[in-house]
C-alpha positions in Angstrom: 0.4 0.4 -0.7 2.9 2.3 1.3 4.9 1.3 -2.0 1.6 2.4 -4.3 1.2 5.8 -2.3 5.3 6.5 -3.6 4.7 5.0 -7.2 1.9 7.7 -8.0 3.9 10.2 -6.3 4.4 12.3 -9.7 6.4 15.5 -10.4 3.4 17.7 -9.8 3.5 16.1 -6.4 6.8 18.1 -5.4 6.0 21.1 -7.5 2.8 20.9 -5.3 5.0 20.4 -1.9 7.3 23.3 -3.0 4.8 25.6 -3.2 3.4 24.5 0.2 6.8 25.3 1.6 7.0 28.8 0.3 3.6 29.9 1.2 4.5 28.4 4.7 8.0 29.9 4.8 5.3 33.3 4.2 3.2 32.9 7.2 5.7 30.9 9.4 8.1 33.1 10.9 10.6 30.3 12.3 14.7 31.6 11.9 16.7 30.1 9.2 14.3 30.3 6.4 14.0 26.5 6.6 10.4 26.3 4.5 12.3 28.5 1.5 15.0 26.5 0.7 13.0 23.0 1.0 10.4 24.5 -0.7 13.0 25.4 -3.5 14.6 21.6 -3.2 11.1 20.1 -3.8 10.3 22.4 -6.4 13.9 21.5 -8.2 13.3 18.0 -8.0 10.0 18.6 -9.4 10.9 20.1 -12.4 13.9 17.8 -12.9 10.8 14.9 -12.4 9.3 16.2 -15.3 12.0 16.2 -17.3 13.7 12.3 -16.2 12.0 9.6 -15.4 13.5 9.1 -11.8 12.3 6.6 -9.3 10.8 7.7 -6.1 13.4 6.6 -4.5 16.0 8.6 -6.3 13.6 11.7 -6.1 13.0 11.0 -2.5 17.2 10.8 -2.2 17.5 14.1 -4.4 15.3 16.0 -2.6 16.9 15.4 0.8 20.4 16.4 -0.8 19.4 19.0 -2.0 17.4 20.2 0.8 20.6 20.0 2.9 22.9 21.8 0.7 20.4 24.8 0.1 19.9 25.1 4.0 23.7 25.1 4.5 24.5 27.7 1.6 21.1 29.5 2.8 22.6 30.0 5.9 25.6 31.0 4.9 24.6 33.4 3.1 22.1 35.2 5.2 24.3 35.1 8.0 27.2 37.2 6.2 24.6 39.7 4.7 23.5 40.3 8.0 26.4 41.0 9.9 27.7 43.5 6.8 24.8 45.2 6.6 23.7 45.5 10.2 24.0 48.5 12.1 26.9 48.1 14.9 25.9 50.8 16.8 22.2 50.2 17.1 22.0 50.2 20.7 24.9 52.5 21.3 23.6 55.9 20.5 26.8 57.9 21.5 28.7 55.2 18.9 26.8 56.6 16.4 27.8 60.4 17.0 31.2 60.0 16.6 31.9 62.0 13.7 29.7 64.6 14.0 29.9 68.1 14.5 27.0 70.5 17.1 27.3 73.6 18.5 28.2 74.0 22.0 25.2 75.0 24.2 27.2 75.6 27.1 30.6 76.4 27.0 33.4 73.7 28.4 34.9 74.8 31.5 37.4 73.1 33.3 36.9 70.2 30.6 32.8 69.9 30.9 30.0 71.4 29.1 26.7 70.6 27.5 25.5 70.2 23.8 21.8 69.8 22.5 21.6 67.0 20.0 18.2 66.6 18.8 16.0 66.8 21.2 18.4 65.7 24.3 21.1 67.7 26.0 24.4 65.4 26.4 27.4 66.4 28.4 30.8 67.2 26.4 34.3 67.0 27.0 37.3 68.3 26.1 39.4 72.0 26.4 37.8 74.9 27.3 35.9 76.2 24.6 33.0 79.1 24.2 29.6 78.5 24.5 28.5 78.8 20.7 31.6 77.0 19.1 31.9 74.1 16.7 33.0 70.8 18.2 33.3 67.5 16.8 32.8 64.3 18.8 35.4 62.3 18.5 34.7 59.7 21.3 32.3 58.0 24.2 33.0 57.5 27.8 29.8 56.3 28.7 27.4 59.0 28.1 29.6 61.8 28.1 30.9 62.6 24.5 34.6 63.5 23.9 34.9 66.5 22.0 37.4 68.9 20.1 37.0 72.2 18.6 36.4 72.2 15.0 
């Protein structure tokens, strides 16, 4: 009985299964895109089964091998892309300000002053500088910006 089921599996079964897996990838939010790559593997097996007369055992083996290869390739490709494209200072607002220039609200006296950035005021440290002067952020120490005159 199970043998008859496998014998009846044709190329369209793989194609439909691949499409179902791709639709599942859209609706299920699992990390790793597992359904995407197994769906692509099923579509490739289905397309090749349309062109060549494969025994069901070879189709199943081809699907398993392609799934493993595509999942490993996809994980490596997307992992490398995420580290290249991600904002390394996303949760470190101070580090994102390094290299920017601002106008001092309060003068830097005895190495400490204040600068307004957006809707907040930041403490700055650097050489004594009068109010209204332009300063450039060179580094961050906790919540204090290290600045130098521009």
